[in-house]
Structures are given as C-alpha cells and as structure tokens.
N, C-alpha and C positions, 0 to 999 in steps of 0.2 A: 432640165430646168427647171420643174417642180422642186425635184431633192434638193436642189440648191437655196429654192425658197423656203422650204420647209427649215433646212439646216439653219438659215439667217435669221426667220423667226423665232427657233428655239434659243439662238444662240441670245437674242434683243429680249427673249422672255426669262432667260437665266442671268442673264446683266442685271436689269430689273429687280428679280427675286435676290440677287446677290447684296444689290442697292439696298433696297428695303430692308434685310436683313442686317446690312452693316449700321445703318441710320438708327434701326431700334437698338443696336449694341451699344450703339455709341449714346444714345439718348441715358441707357441704364447706367452707362459708368458716369456719366453727365450726373447723373441724380444720386447714384452712390457716393461721388466725391462731392458732391453737394452739401450731403446729408452730414458726412465727417468732416467738412468744413463748419458747418452751422452748429454740431455738437462742440466743437473746440471753442466758438464763438460765444455760447451760452455759460460753457463751462468757465469761461473765465469774464463773465460779465460784460461781454461787448454788445454792445448796441447795433443793429445793422445800420441805423442813422449814421451811426459814428463812425460808421467804417467806408474807405476809400480804397476804391482797385487800381494800382498802378502798372501792376507785373513787373517793373523794371524802374530802378534799379533794383527795389524791395518788391514784395507782392501787394501788401498793403500798407495803408495809414490810418492809424487809429485816433480821430479826435474824442479823448473820450470826454463826455458831454454837451457835444456839439448837438446832437437832439434836441438838448433841452436848454441851447442858444448860450451854454456856459462851457466854454472848452477849459478843463482844466489840466489836460496831460496829452502829449502827443506822443505817438508810440508807432515804430516802424514793425511789421510781421514782414517775415520771410521764412519761406521754407528750409529745409534743410540743404544746405548745395550740392548739387549735382554736380560739380567740377571742382578743379582746382580754380578755376578763374571766377565761378560763384562765391568760392568760398576765402577769395582774395578780396573781392569786391565786399563781400560780408566785413570782412577783418579791416578793410579803409574804410567804411563806415563808420564800425564801431570806435576805431581811431581817433578820428572828426569828430565825433560826438563828444569821446572822453576828454578830447583837448579843447574842448568849446570852440570850435572852428565852424560857427554856424551863426547865422546872422537873420534877423526878421526885417523885409523890405516892404514897404507897401506902394504898391503902383497903382497908377492913376492914369486911364488911357481916354482922353478926351475923345470928342466927338470928329474933330477933326485929326484925330493918330495922333495928336500931340501924346507922350509917353511922360508923366512926371512920376519921379521916385523922393520917397522919403524916410 
C-alpha cells in the first residue's frame, strides 16, 4: 500500500513539474512572438493604439491615426496563409476591396434596444 502511495505521489510531482515546464515554455514562446510582432509594428510605424486584434477573418485592423483621433487610413493585416482555405479567404477579401464592394454604416442602439442605421 505504501509503495502505491509513493508511486502516486511521484506521478503527481512529475505532472506538476511537467505542467510548470510547459507553462514556462509557453510564456517564453509568447514573449518571443510578441517581440517579433512588436518589431514589425515599429518598423511599419504602426502605433499600438491604432491596432485592433481580430484573429478572423484577418489578424489585425489598423486604423492609422486613431490614437491621434484622426483616422487617415484603414489597413487589414494578416499572416501568410497557412492553408488553401486561408489563401482563398485572403484573395476573396482582396477582390472585394479592389472592386469597391464595401460600405460604411453607422448603427445607433437606443437604451430600449432599438437599432437605427444610417
């Protein structure tokens, strides 16, 4: 019985140690990637206050000048496509923009939940 308890304790200790190692490795990888992304943004003069993270259908939307309260351009940023479906989606977005098939709509939602668009 004592042998089983020791073995169980060793398994728990090993699991805790492995979990801590995995978390540490994950933090290091996240920091490494964050540094790469931050370098890209600095190199392209993108203010972090102008940047909004979406993940899908593109990774980021940059509202140039937003942090100065005077938006001068809107840019969609995405990583290299990781699959054919991702590549098709990027091409579809590019074609939509090139064809001018986009609109600005302002929505107003009242306290009563009524939605008005203009």
